[in-house]
C-alpha positions in Angstrom: 0.0 -0.2 -0.2 1.1 3.6 -1.3 1.5 5.9 2.2 0.7 9.6 2.3 4.8 10.5 2.5 5.2 8.0 -0.7 2.5 10.2 -2.5 3.9 12.6 -1.8 7.4 12.0 -2.7 6.1 10.9 -6.8 4.8 14.2 -6.9 7.9 16.0 -6.3 10.0 17.2 -9.1 13.4 18.9 -9.1 12.2 22.3 -8.5 9.4 21.4 -5.8 9.2 24.1 -2.9 10.4 27.0 -5.4 8.3 29.7 -6.4 8.2 32.0 -9.7 6.4 34.6 -10.8 6.1 34.8 -14.6 5.3 38.3 -15.8 6.3 37.5 -19.3 4.3 37.4 -22.2 4.5 35.4 -25.9 6.8 32.4 -25.8 10.3 32.7 -24.7 9.4 34.2 -21.5 6.6 32.2 -20.6 7.6 28.6 -22.1 10.9 28.8 -20.0 8.3 29.2 -17.0 6.8 26.0 -18.1 9.8 24.6 -17.8 10.4 24.6 -14.5 7.0 24.3 -13.3 7.4 20.9 -15.6 10.2 20.7 -13.1 8.1 21.2 -9.7 8.2 24.8 -9.6 5.1 26.8 -8.4 4.7 29.1 -10.6 1.9 32.3 -11.2 1.8 33.8 -14.4 0.9 36.9 -13.5 -1.1 39.3 -16.8 -1.5 42.8 -17.5 -5.4 43.6 -17.4 -5.2 43.5 -21.2 -4.2 40.2 -20.9 -1.0 38.1 -22.4 -0.7 38.8 -26.3 -0.3 35.0 -26.9 -4.1 34.4 -26.0 -5.2 37.0 -28.9 -3.4 34.5 -31.6 -4.9 33.7 -34.1 -6.9 29.7 -33.0 -9.3 27.5 -34.9 -10.4 27.0 -30.5 -12.9 29.6 -29.9 -12.5 29.9 -26.1 -8.8 30.6 -26.2 -5.7 30.2 -28.3 -4.2 27.3 -28.8 -0.7 28.8 -28.3 -1.4 30.4 -25.4 -2.8 27.0 -24.2 0.5 25.1 -25.5 3.0 27.9 -23.9 1.4 28.0 -20.3 0.5 24.6 -18.7 0.9 24.4 -14.8 0.8 27.6 -13.8 -1.3 29.5 -11.5 -3.0 32.7 -13.1 -3.1 36.1 -11.7 -4.3 39.4 -13.8 -2.6 42.6 -11.8 -2.5 46.1 -13.0 0.7 47.3 -12.4 0.4 50.9 -13.1 -1.7 51.3 -9.9 0.4 51.2 -6.2 -2.0 49.2 -5.4 -0.9 46.6 -7.8 2.9 47.5 -7.3 2.0 46.4 -3.4 0.6 43.2 -4.4 3.3 42.2 -6.0 5.5 43.2 -3.5 3.8 40.5 -1.1 4.3 38.1 -3.6 7.8 38.9 -3.9 8.3 38.6 -0.1 7.8 34.9 -0.9 9.4 34.3 -4.1 12.4 32.2 -5.1 12.2 33.7 -9.0 11.4 36.7 -11.1 10.9 36.5 -14.7 9.7 39.3 -17.0 10.3 40.4 -20.9 9.7 43.7 -20.9 12.3 46.1 -22.6 15.1 47.2 -20.3 14.1 50.3 -19.8 10.6 49.6 -18.4 11.6 47.8 -15.5 12.9 50.8 -13.5 9.7 53.1 -14.2 7.7 50.6 -12.6 9.6 50.2 -10.5 10.9 46.3 -10.4 14.1 46.9 -11.7 17.0 44.3 -10.5 19.0 47.1 -9.1 16.0 48.9 -7.0 14.6 44.7 -6.0 17.8 43.1 -4.7 18.6 45.3 -1.3 14.9 44.0 -0.2 15.2 40.6 -1.7 18.5 39.9 -1.5 17.7 35.9 -2.2 15.8 36.7 -5.7 16.8 34.8 -9.2 15.8 37.6 -11.3 16.0 37.0 -15.0 15.1 39.2 -18.1 14.8 38.0 -20.9 14.6 40.7 -23.8 14.9 40.8 -27.6 18.6 42.1 -28.0 19.9 42.4 -24.6 20.2 45.1 -21.8 23.5 47.0 -24.0 24.2 48.4 -27.5 22.2 50.8 -29.5 19.5 48.3 -30.0 18.6 47.1 -26.6 14.9 48.7 -26.3 14.1 47.2 -29.8 11.5 45.0 -29.7 12.7 41.8 -30.2 10.7 38.6 -32.1 11.7 35.6 -33.0 11.5 35.5 -36.7 13.4 39.4 -36.8 16.2 37.8 -34.9 16.5 34.7 -37.2 17.1 37.2 -39.8 19.1 39.0 -39.3 21.5 36.8 -37.8 21.6 34.7 -40.9 19.1 31.7 -39.8 16.6 32.5 -42.7 19.9 33.3 -45.2 21.3 29.5 -44.3 17.7 27.9 -44.0 17.5 29.2 -48.1 18.8 26.9 -51.2 22.2 27.8 -52.8 21.5 31.0 -54.7 18.0 31.4 -53.5 15.9 33.8 -51.2 16.6 33.6 -47.5 13.7 31.3 -46.1 12.0 31.4 -42.5 12.2 28.2 -39.9 8.7 28.5 -38.9 8.0 27.2 -35.0 9.1 30.2 -33.0 12.6 28.2 -33.0 14.7 30.8 -31.2 11.5 31.0 -28.7 11.8 27.7 -28.0 15.4 27.7 -27.6 15.6 31.2 -25.0 13.1 29.1 -23.3 15.2 26.3 -22.6 17.9 28.7 -21.8 16.0 30.8 -19.5 15.4 27.5 -18.1 18.8 26.4 -17.5 20.1 30.2 -16.3 18.0 30.2 -13.6 18.2 26.1 -12.4 22.0 27.0 -12.4 21.6 30.6 -10.1 19.4 29.0 -8.0 22.0 25.8 -7.5 24.5 28.7 -7.2 21.9 30.2 -4.7 21.6 27.3 -2.1 25.6 27.8 -2.0 26.0 31.3 -1.1 22.3 32.3 -0.1 21.9 35.2 -3.0 20.5 35.8 -5.8 21.5 37.6 -8.5 20.8 38.7 -12.3 19.8 35.8 -15.4 20.1 37.8 -18.7 18.6 36.0 -21.7 17.9 37.2 -25.3 16.8 36.2 -28.4 19.1 37.6 -30.3 22.2 35.8 -27.9 20.0 32.4 -27.9 19.6 32.6 -31.6 23.6 32.8 -32.4 23.6 29.8 -29.6 21.8 27.7 -31.9 24.3 28.5 -34.7 27.5 28.0 -32.8 28.8 25.6 -35.6 28.5 28.1 -38.1 30.2 31.3 -35.9 33.7 29.5 -36.4 35.7 32.2 -38.6 39.3 31.4 -38.9 42.2 33.8 -39.0 42.6 35.0 -42.3 39.6 33.2 -43.8 37.8 35.2 -46.6 34.1 36.2 -45.8 32.4 33.2 -48.6 33.7 30.5 -46.5 31.4 27.3 -46.1 29.3 27.5 -43.1 26.7 24.9 -44.5 25.9 22.0 -42.2 24.0 20.3 -44.6 26.3 17.0 -45.6 24.9 17.0 -49.2 22.7 16.0 -51.4 21.6 12.2 -50.4 20.8 13.4 -46.7 17.2 15.5 -46.8 13.7 14.9 -48.2 13.1 12.7 -51.1 9.9 12.0 -52.7 8.5 8.1 -52.5 6.7 6.6 -54.3 3.8 7.8 -52.0 5.1 11.2 -49.3 8.8 11.9 -48.6 11.4 10.6 -46.9 14.0 12.1 -44.7 17.7 9.8 -45.1 20.7 10.5 -43.1 23.4 8.3 -44.7 26.5 10.1 -43.7 28.0 7.4 -42.1 29.8 4.7 -44.8 27.6 2.1 -42.2 24.6 3.5 -43.4 25.7 4.6 -46.9 26.0 1.0 -47.6 22.9 -0.7 -45.7 21.2 2.7 -47.9 22.7 1.5 -50.9 21.5 -2.4 -50.7 18.2 -2.2 -49.8 17.7 0.3 -52.6 19.3 -2.3 -54.7 22.1 0.7 -56.0 25.0 -1.2 -54.5 27.3 0.1 -57.5 27.0 3.6 -55.9 28.4 1.8 -52.7 31.3 0.6 -54.2 32.1 3.3 -56.8 35.2 5.3 -54.8 34.4 8.7 -56.3 31.3 7.9 -53.6 32.9 6.5 -50.7 33.6 9.8 -48.5 30.1 12.3 -47.4 32.6 15.2 -48.6 32.6 13.0 -51.8 29.1 12.6 -52.5 28.1 15.6 -51.2 30.6 16.5 -54.2 29.0 14.1 -56.5 24.9 15.2 -55.5 23.9 15.9 -59.1 24.8 12.4 -60.1 23.8 10.2 -57.3 20.4 11.8 -56.0 18.4 10.9 -59.3 19.1 7.7 -59.4 18.5 7.4 -55.2 15.1 9.0 -56.4 14.2 6.9 -58.8 15.2 3.6 -56.7 12.8 5.2 -53.9 9.7 5.5 -56.4 9.2 1.4 -56.0 7.5 2.2 -52.4 5.3 4.5 -50.2 7.7 6.6 -47.4 6.2 4.3 -44.7 7.2 1.5 -46.8 10.6 2.6 -46.8 10.8 2.7 -43.0 9.9 -0.5 -42.7 12.7 -1.6 -45.2 15.6 0.6 -44.2 14.5 -0.8 -40.3 17.7 0.1 -38.2 20.1 0.1 -41.0 19.5 3.6 -42.4 18.3 6.3 -40.1 14.9 7.4 -41.6 11.6 8.6 -41.2 8.6 9.4 -43.1 7.5 13.2 -43.1 4.5 13.1 -40.8 1.7 15.3 -39.8 2.3 16.9 -36.2 -1.8 15.4 -36.3 0.2 11.8 -36.1 2.2 12.2 -32.8 -1.0 12.3 -30.7 -1.5 8.4 -31.3 2.3 7.6 -32.3 3.5 4.5 -30.7 7.0 5.8 -29.5 5.4 9.1 -28.0 2.7 7.0 -26.1 5.3 4.7 -24.8 7.4 7.6 -23.5 3.9 9.0 -22.3 4.5 12.6 -24.1 1.3 13.7 -24.3 -1.5 14.1 -21.1 -5.2 15.0 -21.4 -5.8 18.1 -19.3 -8.6 20.4 -18.6 -9.7 23.6 -19.3 -11.5 25.9 -17.8 -13.5 27.1 -21.3 -11.9 24.9 -23.7 -12.5 22.1 -21.8 -11.0 18.5 -22.4 -7.6 18.4 -24.6 -4.3 16.6 -24.9 -1.2 18.1 -25.3 2.3 17.9 -24.5 3.4 16.8 -21.4 7.1 16.9 -19.6 10.7 17.5 -21.9 12.9 15.7 -19.6 12.5 12.7 -17.3 13.5 12.7 -13.8 14.0 8.9 -12.3 13.6 10.5 -8.3 11.8 13.2 -8.4 9.0 13.6 -11.6 7.4 15.9 -11.0 3.8 16.7 -10.2 0.6 16.0 -12.7 0.7 18.5 -15.0 -2.7 20.8 -15.7 -3.8 23.2 -17.7 -2.6 26.4 -18.5 -4.8 28.7 -16.6 -7.6 30.9 -17.7 -7.6 35.1 -17.3 -6.9 35.6 -13.3 -8.2 32.1 -12.8 -6.1 31.5 -9.3 -6.8 35.6 -8.2 -8.3 34.9 -5.0 -6.5 31.5 -4.3 -2.7 33.6 -4.8 -4.3 36.4 -2.7 -5.4 34.3 0.3 -2.5 32.1 0.5 -0.4 36.0 0.9 -2.3 37.2 3.6 -4.7 38.9 2.2 -8.5 38.6 3.4 -11.9 38.8 1.7 -12.7 42.2 2.5 -9.3 43.3 0.8 -9.5 41.2 -2.4 -12.4 42.5 -2.9 -11.5 46.5 -2.5 -8.8 45.5 -5.3 -11.3 44.0 -7.1 -13.0 47.7 -6.9 -10.3 49.2 -7.9 -9.7 47.4 -10.8 -6.5 46.2 -9.6 -7.9 42.2 -10.3 -9.4 41.9 -13.6 -10.4 39.1 -15.4 -12.3 36.3 -13.5 -12.0 34.6 -9.8 -11.4 31.4 -9.1 
């Protein structure tokens, strides 16, 4: 029989006991806080009276934005007007018990609100203060609004994504935002480890610019004496990539000698494997115009899904699927990456769950993103506010949104 203590222990995550105040909006900051919540931190999402702009993004869900729901799981919701002194006082009451504050204001905004790092560090010396910006805290662009695809364009990602000689192309899916979210979770977690040693918090700076460049570390190598037109494309030639089949497209990766030989054998192209002109990945890239037409002709024998079965573990490959297929994919389900959630407006839905597995501290059961201001009464009550005080703040429109 499982005891209460055992049950409680099973719900612990690595960050259980850590309290996070999430003042951020859109994707990078909020999803970074979600990653902290996935690891057991108690996260309160604090939205302005107008709400997180991500709630307003286009969505075929009528009650809520699909993007907002996917980015903000495992949080309690509070709407708060920080432009009113009473709203700032509520924030300070929450800060007195918080471990982490996260925002994505432009650098000039927090000092105007009275919540800049230097303004808070003396009052809350143990606070880990994380600022998510577009371009960082210094330099000519520090107060410019930063967005994922703007940074993709600025930092060369779009130029590299495009075909040789063709126009630049966007990488869709907010990849810079999501990578910045991972940097946030890593940086905050590291700062909490340091705080356990020093008993002092610190400033953690995360920017989309820094994240966009970090994603390209393999490209950002420029040897002394090299010219501007050096090869920075990490793609290994025409063999590795997406190819049409009799039905659907198949991604193939055959960079090693072993995988190249297996690919040739199972497609009936043994002559290519025996040809010394193609015996290294660099040579195959140089001769892609000769190899790829033969490979694609062979791939017309079967569908992409059939080729997956034929190649098995011998050749790394995957049929190009729709994201909807992931909800029923055997591997995804075996790893318990999708859970069922209950949302106050949307109702039941399936969504992604924990991105990292922890053997001893798996963390609590995931729950849905909050409705606008959904947990205001519970949050304030936990910080010493009585019913009359909460009603007064509500009347002053310091606490917009629904009350739960």
